[in-house]
C-alpha positions as CSV (number, residue, x, y, z in Angstrom):
1,M,62.3,-21.2,5.5
2,A,60.6,-23.3,2.9
3,S,63.9,-24.0,1.1
4,A,65.4,-25.5,4.3
5,Q,62.3,-27.9,4.5
6,N,62.8,-28.8,0.9
7,V,66.5,-29.5,1.2
8,R,65.7,-31.8,4.2
9,A,62.9,-33.6,2.1
10,A,65.2,-34.1,-0.7
11,F,68.0,-35.6,1.4
12,T,65.5,-37.7,3.2
13,M,64.2,-39.1,-0.1
14,V,67.8,-39.7,-1.4
15,T,68.7,-41.5,2.0
16,A,65.6,-43.6,1.5
17,L,66.4,-44.5,-1.9
18,L,70.1,-45.5,-0.8
19,I,68.7,-47.5,2.0
20,N,66.2,-49.4,-0.3
21,G,69.1,-50.0,-2.7
22,V,71.2,-51.5,0.1
23,A,68.3,-53.6,1.2
24,A,67.6,-54.7,-2.3
25,A,71.4,-55.7,-2.8
26,A,71.3,-57.8,0.4
27,A,68.1,-59.6,-0.7
28,W,69.7,-60.3,-4.1
29,A,72.7,-61.6,-2.3
30,Q,70.5,-64.1,-0.4
31,A,68.7,-65.3,-3.5
32,T,69.7,-68.7,-4.8
33,P,72.7,-68.4,-7.0
34,M,72.6,-68.9,-10.7
35,P,75.1,-71.5,-12.1
36,P,78.4,-70.1,-12.9
37,P,78.7,-68.7,-16.4
38,I,80.6,-70.7,-18.9
39,A,84.2,-69.3,-19.2
40,G,84.8,-67.8,-22.5
41,A,87.8,-66.6,-24.1
42,P,89.7,-63.7,-22.3
43,G,88.6,-60.3,-23.7
44,A,85.3,-61.8,-25.0
45,P,82.2,-59.6,-24.6
46,G,80.5,-60.3,-21.2
47,A,83.5,-61.3,-19.3
48,D,83.0,-58.5,-16.6
49,V,79.3,-58.3,-16.3
50,G,78.9,-57.7,-12.5
51,S,81.1,-54.5,-11.9
52,G,79.0,-52.0,-14.1
53,G,76.0,-52.1,-11.9
54,W,77.3,-50.2,-9.0
55,A,78.7,-47.5,-11.3
56,V,75.5,-47.0,-13.0
57,A,73.5,-46.9,-9.6
58,A,76.1,-44.1,-8.3
59,V,75.7,-42.2,-11.4
60,L,71.9,-42.2,-11.3
61,V,72.0,-41.2,-7.4
62,F,74.4,-38.4,-8.2
63,G,72.0,-37.2,-11.0
64,L,69.2,-37.4,-9.0
65,L,70.9,-35.3,-6.3
66,V,71.9,-32.7,-9.0
67,V,68.4,-32.5,-10.3
68,I,66.7,-32.1,-6.7
69,G,69.5,-29.6,-5.8
70,A,68.7,-27.5,-9.0
71,L,64.9,-27.6,-8.3
72,V,65.4,-26.5,-4.7
73,K,67.5,-23.7,-5.9
74,I,64.9,-22.6,-8.6
75,Y,62.1,-22.9,-5.9
76,D,64.1,-20.7,-3.5
77,L,64.9,-18.1,-6.1
78,R,61.2,-17.8,-7.1
79,G,60.1,-17.5,-3.5
80,K,62.6,-14.8,-2.9
81,R,61.6,-12.9,-6.3
82,E,57.8,-13.2,-5.0
83,M,58.7,-11.6,-1.7
84,E,60.4,-8.7,-3.4
85,A,57.4,-8.1,-5.6
86,V,55.1,-8.4,-2.8
87,H,57.1,-6.0,-0.7
88,L,57.4,-3.5,-3.6
89,Q,53.4,-3.8,-4.1
90,A,52.7,-3.2,-0.4
91,Q,55.2,0.0,-0.3
92,I,53.4,1.4,-3.3
93,S,49.9,0.8,-2.0
94,D,50.8,2.2,1.4
95,A,52.1,5.4,-0.4
96,L,49.0,5.8,-2.4
97,L,46.8,5.5,0.6
98,R,49.0,8.0,2.5
99,D,48.2,10.7,-0.2
100,P,45.1,12.7,0.9
101,N,44.3,13.7,-2.8
102,L,44.2,10.2,-3.8
103,F,42.5,8.6,-0.7
104,G,39.5,6.5,-1.5
105,L,40.2,6.0,-5.3
106,P,39.8,2.5,-6.4
107,V,43.4,2.3,-7.6
108,A,45.6,-0.9,-7.0
109,A,49.2,-1.4,-7.8
110,T,50.3,-5.0,-8.8
111,A,54.0,-6.0,-9.1
112,H,55.2,-9.0,-11.0
113,A,58.8,-10.1,-10.7
114,P,60.2,-12.5,-13.2
115,L,62.5,-15.6,-12.2
116,W,65.7,-14.0,-13.3
117,S,67.1,-11.2,-11.4
118,G,68.4,-9.3,-14.6
119,T,64.9,-8.4,-15.8
120,P,63.0,-5.5,-14.4
121,V,60.1,-5.9,-12.1
122,T,56.7,-5.0,-13.8
123,I,54.1,-2.8,-11.9
124,E,50.7,-2.5,-13.1
125,L,48.6,0.4,-12.0
126,T,44.7,-0.4,-12.4
127,G,41.8,1.3,-11.4
128,E,39.8,4.6,-12.0
129,V,40.6,8.3,-11.5
130,Y,38.6,11.3,-12.0
131,D,41.0,13.5,-14.1
132,N,44.4,13.3,-15.6
133,N,46.0,15.2,-12.7
134,Q,45.1,12.2,-10.4
135,R,46.5,9.7,-12.9
136,F,49.8,11.5,-13.1
137,A,50.0,11.8,-9.5
138,V,49.3,8.0,-9.1
139,E,52.1,7.4,-11.5
140,R,54.4,9.8,-9.8
141,I,54.0,8.2,-6.5
142,A,54.3,4.7,-7.8
143,R,57.5,5.5,-9.5
144,A,59.0,7.4,-6.5
145,E,58.2,4.4,-4.2
146,A,59.7,1.9,-6.8
147,M,62.9,4.0,-7.1
148,R,63.3,4.1,-3.4
149,I,63.2,0.3,-3.2
150,R,64.8,-0.9,-6.6
151,S,66.3,0.8,-9.7
152,D,65.1,-1.8,-12.3
153,F,61.2,-1.6,-12.8
154,E,58.9,-0.6,-15.4
155,I,55.2,0.7,-14.9
156,V,52.5,-0.3,-17.0
157,D,49.5,2.2,-17.0
158,H,46.0,0.7,-16.9
159,L,44.4,3.5,-15.1
160,S,41.1,4.8,-16.8
161,V,39.9,8.4,-16.4
162,R,36.3,8.9,-15.7
163,A,34.2,12.0,-15.4
164,A,32.9,12.9,-12.1
165,A,29.2,12.5,-11.7
166,R,27.3,15.8,-11.9
167,V,25.4,16.8,-9.0
168,A,22.0,18.2,-10.0
């Protein structure tokens, strides 16, 4: 719901700018008038000086609305992609915790979703396992959970294998 708040804030700012512009125009109209310009030849430069100000202001306000709208859309898209990554990360972590052979291992899955939807999500597996069988099991479970949720992903393996401590 952050995007709706951002849209409301953007429209509030634009409304405030428009109100300030109208107030400034009213104040300008009440100022002491300048002496009338000297009439030049028809078609001479500077003959229609007063009509371009409103057009420039309208173009600036429209451009500001477009920029604010684009920023709100990008912010909303980034939040959506982050939520997808957090969901994927949580599902993989839960699946790793449900496996009794991997329970208690210091293994973590971290998902990174890029801003654009055409690029795959990167899942980083970090931590330590005791042998290659556990390493392959962690990768297999992470791949199965990721495939269940989405089809475009890549797994980056940062798992390290350490030998179990010998009991004397």
